[in-house]
C-alpha positions as CSV (number, residue, x, y, z in Angstrom):
1,M,0.0,0.0,0.0
2,E,1.4,3.4,-1.0
3,L,0.2,4.9,2.2
4,L,2.1,2.4,4.3
5,H,5.3,3.1,2.3
6,S,4.9,6.8,2.9
7,L,4.4,6.3,6.7
8,Q,7.3,3.9,7.0
9,K,9.6,6.4,5.2
10,N,8.7,9.2,7.6
11,L,8.0,7.0,10.7
12,I,10.7,8.6,12.9
13,K,9.5,12.1,12.2
14,I,5.9,11.1,12.5
15,N,6.4,9.5,15.9
16,E,8.4,12.6,17.1
17,W,5.6,14.8,16.0
18,L,2.9,12.7,17.7
19,D,4.9,12.3,20.9
20,N,5.5,16.1,21.0
21,E,1.8,16.8,20.6
22,K,1.0,14.4,23.4
23,T,3.4,16.2,25.8
24,K,1.4,19.4,25.4
25,L,-1.6,17.9,27.1
26,E,-2.5,16.2,30.4
27,P,-3.4,12.6,29.5
28,N,-6.6,10.8,30.3
29,I,-6.2,8.2,33.1
30,Y,-7.5,5.6,30.7
31,I,-9.3,5.3,27.4
32,S,-10.0,2.7,24.8
33,A,-10.8,3.0,21.1
34,D,-12.4,0.7,18.6
35,I,-10.3,0.7,15.4
36,R,-11.4,-0.6,12.0
37,S,-9.1,-1.4,9.1
38,S,-10.7,-2.0,5.7
39,G,-7.4,-2.3,3.7
40,S,-8.2,1.0,2.1
41,K,-8.3,3.0,5.3
42,I,-7.9,2.6,9.1
43,A,-9.8,4.7,11.7
44,P,-11.2,4.8,15.2
45,V,-15.0,4.3,15.2
46,D,-15.5,4.7,18.9
47,I,-13.6,6.3,21.8
48,N,-14.4,5.3,25.3
49,F,-13.4,7.3,28.5
50,F,-14.4,4.4,30.8
51,P,-12.9,1.3,29.3
52,A,-14.2,-2.2,30.4
53,C,-11.7,-4.6,28.7
54,F,-9.1,-5.1,31.5
55,N,-10.2,-8.7,32.1
56,N,-9.0,-9.5,28.5
57,L,-5.4,-8.5,29.2
58,S,-2.5,-11.0,29.1
59,Q,-0.2,-11.1,32.1
60,K,2.4,-9.1,30.2
61,S,-0.2,-6.4,29.4
62,R,-1.3,-6.4,33.1
63,I,2.2,-5.6,34.2
64,K,2.5,-2.8,31.7
65,T,-0.9,-1.4,32.8
66,S,0.2,-1.6,36.5
67,Q,3.3,0.4,35.7
68,S,1.2,3.1,34.0
69,F,-1.3,3.3,36.8
70,S,1.5,3.4,39.3
71,E,3.2,6.3,37.5
72,F,-0.2,8.2,37.2
73,F,-1.2,7.8,40.8
74,H,2.4,8.6,42.1
75,N,2.2,11.9,40.2
76,A,-1.2,12.5,41.6
77,K,0.1,11.7,45.2
78,V,-2.5,8.9,45.6
79,Q,-1.9,5.7,47.6
80,N,-5.4,4.4,48.3
81,I,-7.9,4.0,45.4
82,L,-11.6,3.2,45.5
83,I,-13.1,1.9,42.2
84,I,-16.7,2.9,41.6
85,P,-18.3,0.4,39.2
86,E,-21.6,0.4,37.4
87,N,-24.7,0.3,39.7
88,Y,-26.9,-2.7,40.0
89,T,-25.1,-4.9,37.6
90,R,-24.6,-8.7,37.7
91,N,-22.9,-8.8,34.3
92,I,-20.2,-11.3,35.1
93,M,-17.8,-10.2,32.3
94,Y,-18.1,-6.6,33.3
95,L,-17.4,-7.4,37.0
96,K,-14.4,-9.5,35.9
97,N,-13.1,-6.3,34.3
98,V,-13.6,-4.4,37.5
99,L,-11.8,-7.1,39.5
100,A,-9.0,-7.1,37.0
101,I,-8.5,-3.3,37.4
102,Q,-8.3,-3.8,41.2
103,K,-5.7,-6.6,40.9
104,I,-3.7,-4.6,38.3
105,I,-3.5,-1.6,40.6
106,K,-2.5,-3.8,43.6
107,I,0.5,-5.2,41.6
108,S,2.3,-2.0,42.1
109,G,1.8,-2.0,45.9
110,L,-1.1,0.5,45.9
111,S,-4.2,-0.1,48.1
112,C,-7.3,-0.6,46.0
113,A,-10.9,-1.5,46.9
114,I,-14.2,-1.5,45.1
115,G,-17.2,0.4,46.6
116,S,-20.6,1.8,45.9
117,T,-22.9,4.4,47.6
118,M,-25.9,2.5,46.2
119,I,-25.8,-0.5,48.6
120,T,-26.3,-0.6,52.3
121,E,-24.0,-3.6,53.1
122,D,-20.9,-5.2,51.5
123,I,-21.7,-7.8,48.9
124,T,-19.6,-10.6,47.4
125,I,-20.4,-12.0,44.0
126,P,-18.9,-15.2,42.6
127,L,-17.5,-14.9,39.1
128,G,-16.6,-18.5,38.4
129,N,-13.3,-20.3,38.3
130,G,-12.8,-19.6,42.0
131,E,-12.9,-15.9,41.6
132,Q,-15.2,-13.5,43.5
133,I,-15.6,-9.7,43.7
134,T,-16.4,-7.8,46.9
135,I,-18.1,-4.4,46.6
136,H,-18.1,-2.4,49.8
137,A,-21.0,-0.2,50.9
138,M,-19.7,3.3,51.2
139,E,-21.1,5.7,53.7
140,K,-21.3,9.3,52.7
141,T,-20.1,11.9,55.1
142,E,-19.8,15.6,54.4
143,Y,-16.4,15.3,52.9
144,V,-15.6,11.6,52.1
145,L,-16.8,8.1,51.3
146,H,-16.1,5.8,54.2
147,N,-16.1,2.1,55.1
148,T,-14.4,0.8,58.2
149,A,-13.3,-2.4,56.4
150,I,-11.0,-0.6,54.0
151,H,-8.5,2.2,53.9
152,N,-10.0,5.6,53.5
153,P,-9.5,6.4,49.8
154,D,-7.4,9.2,48.5
155,A,-9.0,9.0,45.1
156,L,-12.0,7.5,43.3
157,L,-11.5,5.7,40.0
158,L,-14.8,5.7,38.1
159,N,-15.5,2.7,35.9
160,T,-19.1,3.6,35.1
161,D,-19.9,5.6,32.0
162,L,-22.6,7.7,33.7
163,T,-25.1,7.3,30.9
164,S,-28.0,8.3,33.2
165,G,-26.3,11.0,35.2
166,T,-23.7,11.7,37.8
167,I,-23.1,9.8,41.1
168,D,-24.4,11.4,44.2
169,L,-21.2,12.3,46.0
170,P,-20.5,14.4,49.1
171,A,-20.9,18.1,48.3
172,K,-17.5,19.0,49.7
173,L,-15.8,15.9,48.4
174,K,-12.1,15.7,49.4
175,H,-11.2,12.7,47.3
176,K,-9.6,13.2,43.9
177,I,-11.7,11.6,41.2
178,F,-10.6,10.1,37.9
179,P,-12.0,10.5,35.3
180,E,-14.2,13.4,36.3
181,Q,-17.9,12.9,36.1
182,V,-18.2,15.5,33.4
183,F,-16.9,12.9,30.9
184,G,-20.0,10.6,31.4
185,W,-22.3,9.9,28.5
186,H,-25.0,12.1,30.2
187,N,-22.8,15.0,29.1
188,R,-20.4,13.7,26.4
189,Q,-21.4,13.3,22.7
190,K,-19.8,11.1,20.1
191,S,-20.3,13.7,17.4
192,K,-18.2,16.3,19.3
193,S,-15.6,13.6,20.2
194,F,-15.1,12.8,16.5
195,D,-15.0,16.5,15.5
196,I,-12.1,16.8,17.8
197,Y,-10.4,13.7,16.5
198,N,-10.9,14.8,12.9
199,N,-9.3,18.1,13.7
200,V,-6.3,16.4,15.2
201,C,-6.2,14.1,12.1
202,M,-6.3,17.1,9.8
203,N,-3.4,18.7,11.5
204,F,-1.4,15.5,11.3
205,A,-2.2,14.9,7.7
206,K,-1.3,18.5,6.8
207,E,2.1,18.2,8.6
208,F,3.1,15.2,6.5
209,A,1.2,15.9,3.3
210,L,-1.1,13.0,3.8
211,D,-4.8,12.5,2.9
212,P,-6.8,12.6,6.2
213,W,-9.4,10.3,4.7
214,F,-7.1,7.4,5.3
215,F,-7.2,7.9,9.1
216,S,-10.8,9.0,9.8
217,A,-14.4,8.0,9.3
218,I,-16.7,10.4,7.5
219,S,-19.5,11.4,9.9
220,T,-22.2,14.0,10.8
221,S,-24.9,14.3,13.4
222,C,-28.6,14.7,13.6
223,H,-30.5,16.2,16.7
224,G,-34.0,16.6,17.9
225,I,-35.2,13.2,16.8
226,S,-37.5,10.6,18.3
227,F,-37.5,7.1,17.1
228,K,-40.6,6.3,19.1
229,E,-42.7,9.2,17.7
230,R,-40.8,9.3,14.4
231,A,-40.1,13.0,14.9
232,N,-37.6,14.3,12.4
233,I,-36.9,10.9,11.0
234,D,-37.3,12.3,7.5
235,L,-34.5,14.8,8.4
236,L,-32.4,11.9,9.6
237,A,-33.0,10.0,6.3
238,E,-32.0,13.0,4.3
239,K,-28.7,13.4,6.3
240,I,-28.0,9.7,5.8
241,N,-28.4,10.0,2.0
242,Q,-26.1,13.1,2.1
243,T,-23.5,11.2,4.0
244,I,-23.8,8.1,1.8
245,E,-23.2,10.4,-1.2
246,Q,-20.2,11.9,0.4
247,I,-18.8,8.5,1.1
248,S,-19.5,7.4,-2.4
249,E,-17.6,10.3,-3.9
250,A,-14.6,9.5,-1.6
251,Y,-14.8,5.9,-2.6
252,K,-14.6,6.8,-6.3
253,S,-11.6,9.1,-5.8
254,H,-9.8,6.4,-3.7
255,G,-10.7,3.4,-5.9
256,V,-12.9,1.7,-3.4
257,K,-15.4,-0.7,-5.0
258,S,-17.5,-1.4,-1.9
259,R,-21.1,-0.2,-1.5
260,P,-21.1,2.5,1.2
261,A,-23.1,2.2,4.4
262,V,-23.4,4.1,7.6
263,F,-23.7,3.3,11.3
264,V,-26.4,5.4,12.9
265,K,-25.3,5.6,16.6
266,A,-26.9,7.0,19.7
267,N,-24.8,10.2,20.4
268,N,-24.6,9.2,24.1
269,G,-24.5,5.4,23.5
270,S,-22.1,2.8,24.7
271,H,-21.5,-1.0,25.0
272,G,-22.7,-1.6,21.4
273,M,-26.2,-0.3,22.1
274,G,-28.2,2.1,20.0
275,I,-26.7,1.3,16.7
276,F,-28.4,0.8,13.3
277,I,-26.8,0.1,9.9
278,A,-28.2,1.9,6.9
279,K,-27.3,1.9,3.2
280,S,-29.8,4.6,2.4
281,G,-32.3,6.9,4.1
282,D,-35.0,4.5,3.1
283,D,-33.7,2.0,5.6
284,I,-34.4,4.4,8.4
285,M,-37.8,5.3,7.0
286,A,-38.7,1.6,6.9
287,M,-37.5,0.7,10.4
288,N,-39.8,-1.8,12.1
289,K,-41.0,-1.3,15.7
290,K,-38.3,-3.6,17.2
291,N,-35.5,-1.5,15.6
292,R,-37.1,1.8,16.6
293,D,-37.5,0.6,20.2
294,S,-33.8,-0.5,20.3
295,M,-32.8,3.0,19.1
296,H,-35.3,4.9,21.2
297,K,-33.9,3.8,24.6
298,I,-30.4,2.6,25.5
299,K,-28.6,1.8,28.7
300,H,-30.5,2.7,31.9
301,Q,-33.5,3.6,29.8
302,S,-31.8,6.8,28.5
303,I,-33.8,8.3,25.7
304,V,-32.0,8.8,22.4
305,D,-32.7,12.2,20.7
306,S,-29.4,12.7,18.9
307,V,-27.4,10.4,16.7
308,V,-24.1,10.2,14.9
309,I,-24.2,9.1,11.2
310,Q,-20.8,7.5,10.7
311,E,-19.1,5.8,7.7
312,A,-19.3,2.1,8.2
313,I,-15.8,0.8,7.7
314,P,-15.9,-2.9,6.8
315,T,-13.1,-4.9,8.5
316,N,-10.7,-6.8,6.3
317,E,-9.3,-8.7,9.4
318,F,-10.6,-12.2,10.4
319,D,-10.0,-14.8,13.1
320,N,-10.6,-17.9,10.9
321,T,-13.9,-16.8,9.4
322,A,-15.0,-14.5,12.1
323,P,-14.7,-10.8,11.3
324,K,-12.3,-9.0,13.7
325,E,-11.5,-5.4,14.8
326,H,-9.1,-4.1,17.5
327,I,-9.5,-2.2,20.7
328,A,-6.6,0.1,21.6
329,L,-6.2,0.4,25.4
330,L,-4.2,3.4,26.8
331,V,-3.5,4.1,30.4
332,A,-2.0,7.5,31.4
333,G,-1.4,8.2,27.8
334,N,0.6,5.0,27.3
335,L,-0.4,2.5,24.7
336,I,-0.8,-0.8,26.5
337,T,-2.0,-3.3,23.8
338,F,-4.6,-4.0,21.2
339,I,-7.4,-6.4,22.1
340,A,-9.0,-8.2,19.2
341,R,-12.8,-8.4,19.2
342,S,-14.2,-11.1,16.8
343,N,-17.7,-12.3,16.2
344,K,-18.5,-15.3,14.1
345,N,-22.2,-14.4,14.1
346,K,-21.6,-11.2,12.2
347,N,-20.4,-10.0,8.8
348,A,-17.4,-7.8,8.0
349,G,-19.5,-4.6,7.9
350,D,-21.6,-5.3,11.0
351,N,-21.4,-4.0,14.6
352,L,-19.2,-6.7,16.2
353,N,-19.8,-5.6,19.8
354,Q,-22.8,-7.8,20.2
355,L,-23.7,-11.3,21.5
356,G,-21.2,-13.8,20.3
357,A,-18.2,-11.4,20.6
358,T,-14.9,-12.9,21.8
359,F,-11.8,-11.1,22.9
360,K,-8.0,-11.8,22.8
361,D,-5.0,-9.7,23.7
362,E,-2.9,-9.2,20.6
363,L,0.4,-7.6,21.8
364,E,1.9,-8.4,18.4
365,K,-0.3,-5.6,17.0
366,L,2.0,-3.1,18.7
367,N,4.4,-3.8,15.9
368,D,1.9,-2.5,13.3
369,P,3.0,1.2,12.6
370,M,-0.5,2.2,11.2
371,Y,-2.3,0.9,14.3
372,K,0.2,2.7,16.6
373,I,-0.2,5.9,14.7
374,I,-4.0,5.8,15.1
375,A,-3.7,5.0,18.8
376,K,-1.5,8.0,19.3
377,L,-3.9,10.3,17.3
378,V,-6.7,9.0,19.6
379,A,-4.6,9.8,22.7
380,I,-4.0,13.3,21.5
381,A,-7.7,13.8,20.6
382,A,-9.0,12.4,23.9
383,A,-6.6,14.6,25.9
384,N,-7.8,17.6,23.8
385,E,-11.4,16.6,24.4
386,R,-10.7,16.2,28.1
387,K,-9.2,19.8,28.3
388,I,-12.1,21.3,26.4
389,M,-14.8,19.5,28.5
390,L,-13.1,20.6,31.7
391,E,-13.0,24.2,30.6
392,N,-16.7,24.1,29.6
393,S,-17.6,22.5,32.9
394,Q,-16.4,25.4,34.9
395,S,-19.9,26.9,34.9
396,L,-21.5,23.5,35.6
397,D,-21.9,21.5,38.8
398,I,-20.5,18.4,37.3
399,R,-16.7,19.1,37.3
400,K,-16.2,16.4,40.0
């Protein structure tokens, strides 16, 4: 591929530029990004500020992750961490992820417990294979969260994406909190996130005389819709057709033969929920009740009134016959690994984050220069987004 040759020729300068851009910003404590490669282009299709993939890490990746957490918490002058997970969940795979975070943090000698303000007594949940997770009931005082069975925390580590709103914490909270609640899906939007990423991508492409199309997914947004009442669905269909046309023109100019399609995604969605694939606006107009219901409400019964219309990049990677994509995991700005997500029940152009998905740590992907470049671009974009959202939150009561 001509693009790969150009990247390899300038790889030292490219990495120097990317690393320099990263140093200008305070990194996110952790993020993950779903990355799709079609053979013609490679781009992130989702960026998550509350990753839930730590249970899929190999031992080598867990040690790398522990070192990055240790460095981050040392700089923050934190010794005792309390993980705040999702409320009211018995999702075993998710809880294994939370337990993995706790174990990883403890590797470096830090104290780490798991707690919730939504329970009145400690609970222990078996996870299979001899594992169990204990979630401590945290009492709220004026300044802190407290439980006599554990060390008083210096910091709270949120591993809940806050789709339905913020956690009710003490008004004069003394604990540090990572990530801040402002980054929850109650406030964050995919459309703004990708606008920021695309801006970073444009600057990168301009610096090295590259075409940004190779590193980004074409996207737009549509607001004020109701899938239940079908409000502004015609506007959504029109925007889908416009985006499909834009993708078609890009395909022609880049010699891509595939038929274009888009993912219509809830602007505040996560965990593969609130996603619909369309090849024209007619597909949205013809949605059946089941599909409308799945798009109307997502996690915690949150109503969808805004969507992202995003170029559907078909994957050209497979695990045997199962289509595969990769999740980049970064901790404290450091790229840890790439986790492969495959799903034998789906096709190359489908949403793979659904029932049947399997995961595998693929450390060898760290040797792929294109994937590493995308991960670094994501890290810069996420740090930019973090800075912008914190600045915008100054007038809001959700900074913590």
